Every structure is written in C-alpha cells, then in structure tokens.
C-alpha positions in Angstrom: 92.5 -304.4 -56.4 90.0 -302.5 -58.3 91.0 -299.8 -60.7 89.3 -296.9 -58.7 91.4 -297.8 -55.7 94.8 -297.7 -57.3 96.8 -295.0 -56.1 99.2 -292.9 -58.1 102.5 -291.9 -56.9 103.6 -288.5 -58.1 107.3 -287.6 -57.2 108.9 -284.3 -56.8 108.6 -282.0 -59.7 112.0 -281.7 -61.5 113.5 -278.4 -62.1 115.3 -277.5 -65.2 119.0 -277.2 -64.3 119.5 -274.4 -66.9 116.8 -272.3 -65.5 117.9 -272.9 -61.9 121.5 -272.1 -62.5 121.9 -269.2 -64.8 125.7 -269.7 -65.3 125.0 -273.1 -67.2 124.4 -272.6 -71.0 123.7 -275.0 -73.8 126.7 -275.1 -76.3 127.4 -277.7 -78.8 131.1 -277.4 -78.2 130.9 -279.1 -74.7 130.1 -282.5 -75.2 130.7 -283.5 -71.7 127.8 -281.5 -70.6 125.6 -282.7 -73.5 126.3 -286.4 -72.4 124.2 -286.0 -69.3 121.2 -285.7 -71.6 122.1 -288.8 -73.8 121.3 -292.3 -73.0 123.9 -295.1 -73.2 122.5 -295.9 -76.6 123.0 -292.4 -77.9 119.5 -291.2 -77.9 118.4 -287.8 -76.4 116.7 -288.1 -73.1 113.0 -286.7 -73.1 111.9 -283.9 -71.0 109.7 -285.8 -68.5 112.8 -287.9 -67.6 115.5 -285.2 -67.6 113.4 -282.4 -66.2 114.5 -279.9 -68.7 111.9 -277.1 -69.6 110.5 -277.0 -73.2 112.6 -274.1 -74.5 115.9 -275.4 -73.1 115.0 -279.0 -74.5 114.8 -277.5 -78.1 118.1 -275.8 -77.5 119.6 -279.1 -76.2 118.2 -281.1 -79.1 119.8 -278.6 -81.6 123.0 -278.6 -79.8 123.3 -282.5 -79.7 122.4 -282.6 -83.4 125.1 -279.9 -84.2 127.6 -281.8 -82.2 127.0 -284.8 -83.9 127.3 -283.2 -87.2 130.8 -281.7 -86.5 131.9 -285.1 -85.0 132.2 -284.0 -81.4 129.5 -286.8 -80.5 128.8 -290.0 -81.9 125.3 -290.7 -83.7 124.9 -294.1 -81.9 126.9 -295.5 -79.1 125.9 -299.1 -79.4 128.8 -301.3 -80.0 128.9 -304.8 -81.4 129.6 -307.2 -78.6 
C-alpha cells in the first residue's frame, strides 16, 4: 500500500481525571491513587497515554517523586526472578 493511502486512526480524546472530577486531588500521601499513573516497572506514565493535562501531570510527577523520597512508593518495581 502506498504511503499516501495509509489511514490514521484517531481514538477518542482522553479527558484529565483531575479536571473532570474536582473532588480528586493529587497528594503524595495517597500512593494507592498514584499507582494508577505508574507502570509495572515503576516508571511514570506519560501524558499521551494517561490522558492527564499538562498542569496536573507536573503536579503528579512531583507527588510521585516526593512519595518515593519519603518511602511511600518504591523507586523501581522490577524484582529479580
């Protein structure tokens, strides 16, 4: 198939969960909420995948780093198998 005939598939636009639900807030003391935005390897999920807006992604990143520093979350989740 020629490149000019390839079709791009665009999915539905993701909505920031923190902008949609005003009762949710980002806090480093709630690691159960922060784990939604961490991969199984312990990396922070990027915005384009999680759907978080830029402002909340910055807050989320800071909260994850702070939770790691006070030992509420691990730095890496990869175990030796």
